[in-house]
C-alpha positions, 0 to 999 in steps of 0.5 A: 594564487596563494594570496587569492585562495583566503580571500576566495575562503573568506567570501565563501564563508561570509556567503554561507552565514549570510544564507538563512539556517534552514537552507544550511541545516534542513535536510532535503525530503528525498524520495527513499526518505518518504517512503520510510516516512509513509511506512511508518505507523501506516493504519492500514498495515498495522490492521493487517498485522494485527488480524495476522497476529490474532490468527497465529494465536487462534492456530495455537489456540485451536490445536489444544484439546477442549477443557475437561469437564468437572463432574459432581454428583449425588446418587440414589437420593431417596424418593420419599425424604431428603436426608442422606445421612441414613441411606445407605445406597446414596453416594457422593460422586466426583469425577472428570469427563475429557472429550477428544475431537473428531480425527486429525480435527484439531491439526486441520483447525490449526492449519486452516487458522495459520493459513488465514493468518498468511493471507492477512499477512499478505494483505499487510504487505499489500497495504505496505506497497500500496502505501509506497506507490501512493507516496511515490505517486504523491512526491512525483506529482509535487515534483511535477508541479515545481518543476513546471513552476520552475520553467514558467519562472525561467521564461518570465524573463524571456517573456518580459524582454519580448515585452521590452522589444515591443515596446522600444519597436512601437516607439521606433515605429517598426510595431503597431499597438497590436503587437505591444498589447499581444506582448503584455496580454502573453505576459499576464497569462503567463503570470495567470499560469504561475498562479495556478501552478503554485495551486497546484503545487499547493495541493499536491504538497497537502497529499504528501504531508499525509503520508509524511507529516507536517514537519517532513514537508515543510523540507525541500525536496531533493534537487533530482529524482533518484532512478527507481529499480527497473521492472522486473517480471515478478507478477506471481509474488505480488501480495494480493495473489499470495492473500489469495493463494492463503485462502485456497490453502485454507479452503484445502484444510477446510475440506479436510476438516469437514471430512473428520466430520465422518469420524466419531468423537470420543470422551471418557470420564472418571468419577469416584463415589463414596457412600453417605452412610459409613456404618455399613462398612461400604467401600468406595466405588470407582468408575470409568465410562467411554462415551462415543458418538456415532455419525451414521446418518451422514447424508443431511449433514457431513455430506452437506457440510463437506460439499459446502467445503469443497464449494468454498475452496473451488471459489477461492481458486476462481478468485485467485485466477480472477486475480492473476488475470486482472493483474496480468492485464494491468501489468501489460497496460501499464507497461505498454504505456511506460515504454511510450512514454521512455520512447517520448522522453527520449525524443523531447531531450534528443530532439524536441527541446533543442529544435523548440530552443532553436527555433525560438532563438531564430524568430527572436533573431529574426524579429530584431532584424525585421525579417520576422513579424511579431506573431511568429515570434510569440508562436515561437516562445510559446512553443518553446515554453509548451514543448518544455512544460510537456516534457515535464510532464512526459518524464513525470507520467512515465515515472508514475507508470514505472511507480504503477508497475513496480506496484503491480509486479509486487516489488518493494514488498 
C-alpha cells in the first residue's frame, strides 16, 4: 500500500499538468457571482439613485428661507432738474427685504420632496431586483440548454449502438433495409437537434453576457445550481408598493401644502436713508415696513389648488391599490404554477425517468433476443430521450417560476 501511494500521486500530478490552464485556474461562474455582477453599474438602478439624491438635495433647499432682497433707492428727486447735490429733500436709501412664506409651507414642501426621494429610491430597489431576476432567468436558460445538450450527447452513443445493432442484424438477414434507414434517420435527427440546441445555448450565453460582461461569460458554469431561497409571504414589502406608498405620502404633504395658501405671506423691510445735501444738518433716517398679503378671495385660487391636491392624493392611493391587486394576481398565478411544476419534477425523478430507462433497456434486450421489433426499440429510445429532456425543462421552468415568485414577493431587494 505504501509503495502504491507515490505512484498514484505521480499519476494524478502528471494528469493535472496535462490539463489546459483555463480548466485549472479559471473559476466557475456561479449564480451568486452572476447576480453580484448584474448589480454592478446597472444603468436603471443608478438612474433612480441619482434621481433620489436630487430629490434629497431639493428637500434641503425647499426648507430654506427665500434669499433677501437688496433695496437701493433715490427718493424725492426734483422734477425740474436732475441735480441732487443742492436739493435738501432728496435722499439716498439702502435697505434689505426678507419674505417669510406662508405658514409651514417650507417644512411641508421639504417633506414632500423627501417623500418623492423615497419613491425614487424604491424604484431603484425595484430596478435592482429586476436586474437580479433577469440575470437569474438568463443563467437558468443557459443552464437548461447546456443540460439538454448533455442529454443529447449522452444519448448519441445509444443511437449509434442502435445503428450498429441494426447493421449487424441486417447483415445477418434478421432486419430489413427500412430498419437500417430508420436507424440512420434517427441518428441524423439527433445530430440536427444537437446543432439546434447549440445555437440556442449560444443565444442564451449572449443574453447572460449582457448582465455579467464578456470576461465573465467565458468562464464555465457551475456544475450544479444552488438552491434559491424558498418564497415567503412578503408581498407588502415589494419596492413597487413602497414607491406607490411614497407617492401617497407626497400627496398628503401636497394637500397640507395647499392649505397653507389660506395663510398670509409676510415680508419685512428695513431701510437706511441719508440726505444728499449735508449743509442743513439733517439727520439720517431709518424705516421699517411690514407687508402682508391678504388671501381674501379664495374661491378661484386657493380652493381650486386644495381640490386639485386632494384629487392627486386620491389618484395616488388608487394607484397603490391597483398595484397591490396586480401583484397579488401575479403571485397567485406564479405560485400555482410553481407548486404544479414542483410536483411534476418530483414525479419525473421518482417514476417517469426510471420507467423510461427500464422500458428502453427491456426493448433493447427484447430486440437482441428477437422478441421485440425494431420500431418498438426506436420508440422506447426516443421516449427515454424525450423524458430526460422534458425532465430538464420542467426543472428549469420550476426554477424560473421561483425566480419570478421571489421577485414578486420583493425578496433580495
